[in-house]
C-alpha positions in Angstrom: 15.9 28.0 8.1 16.7 24.3 8.4 18.0 22.8 5.1 15.4 20.2 3.9 18.3 17.8 3.1 19.3 17.6 6.7 15.7 17.2 7.8 15.2 14.3 5.4 18.5 12.7 6.5 17.5 13.0 10.2 14.1 11.4 9.5 15.7 8.6 7.6 18.0 7.9 10.6 15.0 8.0 13.0 12.9 5.7 10.9 15.7 3.2 10.4 16.5 3.2 14.1 13.0 2.2 15.3 12.7 -1.5 15.7 9.0 -1.5 14.7 10.1 -0.4 11.2 11.9 -3.6 10.6 9.3 -5.7 12.2 6.6 -4.3 9.8 8.8 -4.7 6.8 9.9 -8.2 7.9 6.3 -9.3 8.4 5.3 -7.9 5.0 8.2 -9.7 3.3 7.5 -13.1 4.9 3.8 -12.8 4.1 4.2 -11.8 0.5 6.9 -14.4 -0.3 5.3 -17.3 1.6 1.8 -16.7 0.2 3.1 -16.1 -3.3 5.1 -19.3 -3.3 2.3 -21.4 -1.9 -0.2 -20.0 -4.4 2.1 -20.8 -7.3 2.8 -24.3 -6.1 -0.9 -25.0 -5.6 -1.7 -24.5 -9.3 -3.1 -27.5 -11.1 -1.0 -27.6 -14.3 -3.6 -29.6 -16.3 -6.5 -27.4 -15.3 -4.6 -24.1 -15.7 -3.2 -25.1 -19.1 -6.8 -25.7 -20.3 -7.8 -22.1 -19.5 -7.0 -19.0 -21.6 -4.7 -16.3 -20.1 -6.6 -13.9 -17.8 -6.0 -10.9 -20.0 -7.7 -12.6 -22.9 -11.0 -13.6 -21.3 -12.7 -13.1 -18.0 -12.3 -16.2 -15.8 -9.1 -17.3 -17.4 -5.9 -18.4 -15.6 -4.4 -15.5 -13.8 -0.6 -15.8 -13.6 -0.5 -12.8 -11.3 -2.6 -14.4 -8.6 0.4 -14.9 -6.2 0.8 -11.1 -6.2 -2.5 -10.7 -4.3 -0.2 -11.3 -1.2 0.9 -7.7 -1.7 -2.7 -6.7 -0.8 -2.6 -9.0 2.2 0.5 -7.2 3.4 -1.2 -3.8 3.4 -1.8 -4.0 7.2 1.9 -4.2 7.8 2.6 -1.2 5.5 -0.3 0.8 6.9 0.9 0.2 10.5 4.4 1.3 9.5 2.8 4.6 8.2 1.1 5.1 11.5 4.2 4.4 13.6 6.3 6.8 11.5 4.4 9.6 13.2 3.0 8.2 16.5 6.3 6.7 17.8 7.7 10.2 18.4 4.6 11.3 20.2 4.5 8.2 22.4 8.1 8.8 23.5 8.0 12.6 23.7 10.7 12.9 21.1 8.4 15.0 19.0 9.3 18.0 21.2 13.0 17.7 20.3 12.0 17.4 16.6 9.9 20.5 16.8 12.6 22.5 18.5 15.0 21.5 15.6 12.4 22.1 12.9 9.8 24.6 14.1 8.0 24.5 10.8 5.7 21.6 11.4 4.5 21.2 7.8 8.1 20.9 6.6 8.8 18.3 9.3 5.7 16.2 8.3 6.6 16.5 4.7 10.1 15.1 5.3 8.7 12.2 7.4 6.2 11.5 4.6 8.9 11.6 1.8 11.2 9.2 3.7 8.3 6.8 4.4 7.1 6.9 0.8 10.6 6.3 -0.6 11.3 3.4 1.8 7.9 1.7 1.1 8.3 2.2 -2.6 11.7 0.6 -2.6 10.6 -2.4 -0.4 7.3 -2.9 -2.3 9.1 -2.8 -5.7 11.6 -5.4 -4.5 8.9 -7.6 -3.1 6.5 -7.2 -6.0 9.0 -7.8 -8.8 10.9 -10.4 -6.9 7.8 -12.4 -6.1 6.7 -12.1 -9.8 9.9 -13.6 -11.1 10.0 -16.3 -8.4 6.4 -17.4 -8.9 6.6 -17.4 -12.7 9.6 -19.6 -12.4 7.7 -22.0 -10.1 4.8 -22.4 -12.5 4.8 -25.5 -14.7 6.1 -25.0 -18.3 3.9 -22.8 -20.4 2.0 -21.1 -17.6 4.5 -18.5 -16.6 4.6 -15.1 -18.3 7.1 -12.3 -18.8 6.9 -8.6 -17.9 5.6 -7.6 -21.3 2.8 -10.2 -21.5 -0.6 -8.7 -21.0 0.9 -5.5 -19.5 2.2 -7.4 -16.5 4.7 -4.7 -15.7 1.9 -2.2 -15.3 0.1 -4.4 -12.9 3.3 -4.8 -10.8 3.8 -1.0 -10.7 0.1 -0.7 -9.7 0.8 -3.0 -6.8 3.7 -0.8 -5.7 1.5 2.3 -6.1 -1.2 0.9 -3.9 1.3 -0.2 -1.2 2.7 3.4 -1.1 -0.9 4.7 -0.9 -1.8 2.6 2.1 1.4 3.6 3.9 0.6 7.3 3.2 -3.0 6.7 4.5 -1.7 5.1 7.7 0.7 8.1 8.0 -2.2 10.6 7.7 -4.2 8.7 10.3 -1.2 8.6 12.7 -0.6 12.3 12.2 -4.3 13.1 12.9 -4.8 10.8 15.9 -1.2 10.8 17.3 -1.8 7.9 19.7 -0.4 4.6 18.4 -3.2 2.3 19.6 -6.0 4.6 18.6 -4.4 5.4 15.2 -3.9 1.7 14.4 -7.6 1.0 15.4 -8.8 3.9 13.2 -6.7 2.7 10.3 -8.0 -0.9 10.6 -11.6 0.2 11.0 -11.5 2.5 7.9 -9.5 0.1 5.7 -11.1 -3.2 6.6 -14.6 -2.3 8.0 -15.8 0.9 6.6 -14.5 0.2 3.1 -16.1 -3.3 3.2 -19.4 -2.0 4.5 -19.6 1.2 2.3 -21.1 -0.5 -0.8 -24.1 -1.7 1.3 -25.1 2.0 1.6 -25.9 2.0 -2.1 -28.9 0.4 -3.8 -28.4 -3.2 -4.7 -28.1 -2.4 -8.4 -25.1 -0.2 -7.7 -23.3 -2.2 -5.0 -21.1 -4.1 -7.4 -20.0 -0.8 -9.0 -19.5 0.8 -5.6 -17.1 -2.0 -4.5 -14.8 -1.1 -7.4 -14.2 2.4 -5.8 -13.2 1.1 -2.4 -9.5 0.8 -1.5 -9.4 -2.9 -2.4 -11.5 -2.4 -5.5 -9.1 0.2 -6.8 -6.1 -2.0 -5.8 -7.6 -4.8 -7.9 -8.0 -2.4 -10.8 -4.3 -1.4 -10.6 -3.1 -5.0 -10.4 -5.4 -6.9 -12.8 -4.6 -8.1 -16.3 -8.2 -8.5 -17.2 -9.7 -5.5 -19.1 -13.3 -5.4 -17.7 -15.6 -2.5 -16.8 -13.7 -1.7 -13.6 -11.9 1.7 -13.5 -8.8 1.7 -15.7 -5.3 1.8 -14.1 -5.0 5.6 -14.7 -8.4 6.3 -13.2 -7.7 4.1 -10.2 -4.4 5.7 -9.6 -5.9 9.2 -9.7 -8.7 8.2 -7.3 -6.2 6.8 -4.8 -4.2 10.0 -5.1 -7.5 11.9 -4.4 -8.1 9.7 -1.3 -4.5 10.5 -0.1 -5.0 14.2 -0.6 -8.4 14.1 1.1 -6.9 12.6 4.3 -3.6 14.5 4.2 -4.9 18.0 3.5 -6.7 18.5 6.9 -3.6 17.2 8.7 -1.3 19.7 7.0 -3.7 22.5 7.4 -4.2 22.0 11.2 -0.8 20.9 12.2 0.4 24.4 12.8 -2.5 25.1 15.2 -2.2 22.0 17.3 -0.2 21.6 20.5 2.8 19.3 20.3 
């Protein structure tokens, strides 16, 4: 039986050796930093100073607004999740991997663990780095610290959502296996289906339904404003349920499918 440590080490080497990994992470880094800095620099100090902090009253000044760039970068992280699986199928390298690790669930689990660890590390650096950078760029009196309004929880929420979207992309890639088709499915579900889903509900429930889509739950995890949206713990559990829902069929069927 192959030692899981060697499998994880092998998957780490493979993920780091693929050029697309660094393109995805580079694109996410540039997007988050540029958007975050531009958002912070565009704040009107007089207007913002006249507003209460966002965690005190709805509609107040939100010092975490630059971190919405983390949500904009979800495409890059999701594509990275897709490519973690499909790149081996497109090159045929998956046959060699299956010869070395015949237990397919173990192989997928190792790939997923490496992906999640890498995305968590990069997302943490980006999220916290952007936070400290943008708070320093705000005019005097507008910036906040990690402890103000539970900001550190919102930052961790952003990291958690980023890991989720990478895992979701991974599950789509493992199910579809073709890079182009998997990226298309990922985009359709994340940006089209989730946007259109609330329209299925009666008009009186549509606003509530939005809060349970991917983006709605992401906003619940990253907001400072305590409103009727799902709390951070509930949002995290729902995203975990989404992840299990898409991963379970893949793990159940992987042993039955041809390589």
